[in-house]
C-alpha positions, 0 to 999 in steps of 0.5 A: 229577148231584151232585158226589159222584156224578160225582167218584166215577166219576173215575180216581184220577189225575184226582181227584188232579189236581183236588185238586192244581190247585184253581182252575186252568183245566181241561185238555181231557182232565180236562174231558172225563173229568168230562163223561164221568163225568156232571159239568159242562163247567165247575166251579161254585163249589160244585164247587170248595168240595167239592174244597177240602174234599177237599184239606183232608182233610175226610171228604166221603164220596167 
């Protein structure tokens, strides 16, 4: 599943945590929410790029 699909299924709190804590290790609860939404168990460089774009205010459609 691509980034937009699983990211859109996360709670607003989880999305906010990801944006505010880019590059930090994922706490177990955040990681389990990502996996439950259909995402990876570890974020890839591509996932981090998407999160950075969101953090920068780019309209990425999620």
